[in-house]
MIZA-52240 format. One line per field, with one value per residue: x, y, z of N, C-alpha, C, O in turn. Coordinates in steps of 0.001 Angstrom, whole numbers, plus 500000, padded with zeros to 6 digits. Example, Ala and Ser with C-alpha at 12.3 -4.5 7.8 and 13.67 -1.06 7.14 Angstrom:
# MIZA-52240
neast: [513190;512850] $
nnorth: [494310;497750] $
nup: [507800;507080] $
caeast: [512300;513670] $
canorth: [495500;498940] $
caup: [507800;507140] $
ceast: [513200;512900] $
cnorth: [496700;500030] $
cup: [507800;507870] $
oeast: [514236;513409] $
onorth: [496681;501138] $
oup: [508465;508039] $
This chain:
# MIZA-52240
neast: [482167;485963;487647;489813;491894;493566;494247;496779;496284;497078;497566;499461;500432;499524;497669;497729;496016;497247;497210;498328;498590;500011;498160;497731;496693;495845;493348;492499;493800;493430;491157;492420;492925;494553;494405;491862;491855;493178;492073;489578;490589;491663;489559;487676;488526;489005;490935;491526;492129;494631;496573;495944;497747;499862;500122;500581;502860;504563;503866;505018;508011;508684;507936;510115;512535;512004;512698;514803;516587;515977;516975;519386;519931;518679;520682;522449;521552;522678] $
nnorth: [482759;482968;483196;486294;487505;486269;485787;485182;483276;484267;486730;487844;487742;488369;486704;486895;486452;485521;487181;486315;488193;491441;493826;497094;498553;502374;502456;499494;498354;499465;497536;495612;492166;491601;494481;495207;492687;494012;496527;495619;493986;496613;497499;495887;495250;497280;499436;502498;504310;503999;503225;505246;507319;505338;505795;507940;508986;507721;509167;511645;510776;509880;511934;514604;513009;513180;516146;516225;514990;516267;518840;518007;516672;518767;520265;519047;519130;521744] $
nup: [498054;498105;500770;501332;502942;505550;508950;511611;514346;516912;515551;514594;511539;508639;506123;502045;499663;496954;493414;489749;488041;487211;487788;485072;485441;486978;488029;488005;489503;491732;492361;492385;493346;496224;496766;497391;499615;501229;502015;503053;505067;506341;507038;508112;510891;512274;511618;510140;511220;511974;509496;507901;509317;509017;505826;505858;507090;505078;502852;503715;503902;501147;499786;501008;500007;498015;497090;498314;496562;493676;493735;492638;490118;489193;489132;487176;484123;484228] $
caeast: [483794;486807;488532;491249;492553;494148;494832;496691;495430;497347;497023;501007;500509;498254;498290;496845;495637;497733;497227;498891;498958;499890;497200;498490;495775;495275;491754;493072;495030;492287;490278;492975;492032;495042;494302;490972;492227;493869;491266;488809;491426;491420;488007;486765;490137;489211;492296;491430;493279;496295;496524;496207;499063;501290;500009;501144;504494;505264;504020;506126;509647;508514;508389;511488;513237;512069;513120;516993;517083;515542;518633;521055;519179;518870;522419;523186;520650;523218] $
canorth: [483702;482622;484564;486882;487635;485680;486335;484133;482940;484957;488334;487982;487975;488433;486028;487850;485882;486586;486782;485699;489121;492502;495180;497868;500732;502496;501470;497967;497803;499448;496502;494051;490571;492087;496051;494663;491986;494980;497482;494248;493564;497446;497666;494939;495271;499191;500247;503260;505834;503565;502637;506564;507894;504837;506190;509738;508751;506945;510189;512869;510400;510165;513966;514224;512024;513608;516973;516065;514465;517412;519796;516893;516703;520402;520660;517802;519780;522853] $
caup: [497223;498523;501655;500482;503533;506612;509916;512006;515348;517631;514982;514281;510467;507458;504226;501374;498437;495564;491564;488982;486950;487454;487122;484379;485370;488622;488361;488104;490526;493319;492288;492249;494862;497270;497315;498234;500511;501907;502087;503347;506478;507222;507241;509343;512193;512355;511527;509286;511561;512257;508479;507572;509729;508093;504517;505549;506920;503734;501689;504227;503502;499929;499596;501103;499596;496514;497050;498593;495105;492671;493474;492369;489188;488438;488847;485992;483069;484451] $
ceast: [484201;487550;489866;492196;492626;494624;495191;496564;496016;497549;498684;501096;499331;498444;496893;497067;496258;497544;497947;499530;499043;499257;498054;498078;495719;494506;491654;493351;494333;491651;491059;492828;493496;495401;493234;491267;492504;493006;489702;489183;491308;490737;487510;487991;489634;490068;492341;492616;494873;496871;496672;497278;500196;501029;501051;502826;505294;505043;505271;507936;509669;509085;509511;512573;513785;512625;514828;516789;517074;516874;519554;520514;519239;520081;523094;522742;521675;524811] $
cnorth: [482916;483780;484991;487277;486928;485706;485275;483792;484133;486141;488590;488631;487671;487703;486425;486486;486412;486068;486925;486965;490016;493518;496383;499169;500984;501920;500433;497722;497675;498293;495045;492852;491168;493859;495108;493797;493015;496343;496938;494764;494906;497318;496818;494941;496605;499646;500899;503869;505127;503850;504087;506978;506936;505820;507888;509614;508393;508442;510973;512332;510480;511586;514187;513771;512649;515342;517246;515571;515577;518356;519147;517149;518002;520802;519935;518410;521160;523127] $
cup: [498234;499973;501640;501852;504797;507671;511109;513372;516419;516894;514763;512541;509684;506177;503324;499975;496734;493936;490833;488424;487742;486864;486075;484504;486697;488160;488802;489240;491748;492761;491958;493664;495959;497845;497517;499472;501292;502553;503343;504775;507226;507856;508414;510862;512624;512745;510377;510045;511847;510654;507666;508067;509134;506998;504678;506035;505857;502901;502149;503562;501768;499473;500054;500564;498094;496736;497301;497016;493945;492836;492778;490771;488368;487826;487508;484876;483206;482967] $
oeast: [483496;487824;490859;493402;491514;495847;494302;497251;495171;497815;499029;501655;498396;499246;495692;498068;495910;497693;498594;500752;498496;499544;499221;498495;495575;494747;490959;493020;494304;492759;490669;492619;492967;496129;493651;490837;491901;493418;489071;488559;490980;490842;487023;487647;490151;490254;492965;493777;495957;497679;497518;498121;501276;501711;501794;503781;506482;506030;506293;508776;510571;510131;510300;513637;514821;513362;515672;517092;518112;517689;520526;520977;519701;520449;524134;523716;521556;525494] $
onorth: [482315;484976;484300;487317;486936;485638;484582;484743;484981;487003;489771;489693;486925;488041;486363;485882;487200;484950;487943;487012;489942;494054;496527;500264;500100;500776;500150;496715;496746;497955;493956;493128;490950;494327;494006;494306;492899;497008;497642;495556;494876;497065;497218;494264;496923;500187;500379;503930;505708;504776;504104;507106;507409;506837;508556;510080;508683;508878;511087;513052;511074;512067;513836;514348;512706;515375;517995;516548;515770;518462;519743;518204;518208;521320;520316;518376;521855;524151] $
oup: [499044;499874;501866;501606;505324;507548;511604;513744;516708;517732;514805;512266;509976;505307;503584;499591;495855;493444;491076;488281;488843;485794;486441;484128;487542;487773;489777;489866;492555;493175;491536;494845;497049;498720;497872;500508;502359;503503;504132;505481;508412;509056;509472;511831;513695;513835;509452;509638;511895;510584;506772;507179;508782;507116;503958;505415;505717;502309;501473;503022;501178;499037;499176;500790;497432;495751;496809;496332;493313;491919;492315;490337;487245;486772;486971;484125;482198;482978] $
């Protein structure tokens, strides 16, 4: 099996093997080579805690943005 994730020698960059088509469902997305490579990279380099913290920050930022836009949408519908 070909290597899907390559880490540069100095550790400053990651190179993923990218597929040509985008997955159409969530299940296929999770099994796509890019996501599988990302999960493998996180696991092999023991970065679970760091990945969790980053994803938590992204989720919080998106929730805050959604709360800000929600009142604006409600005002438009009235």
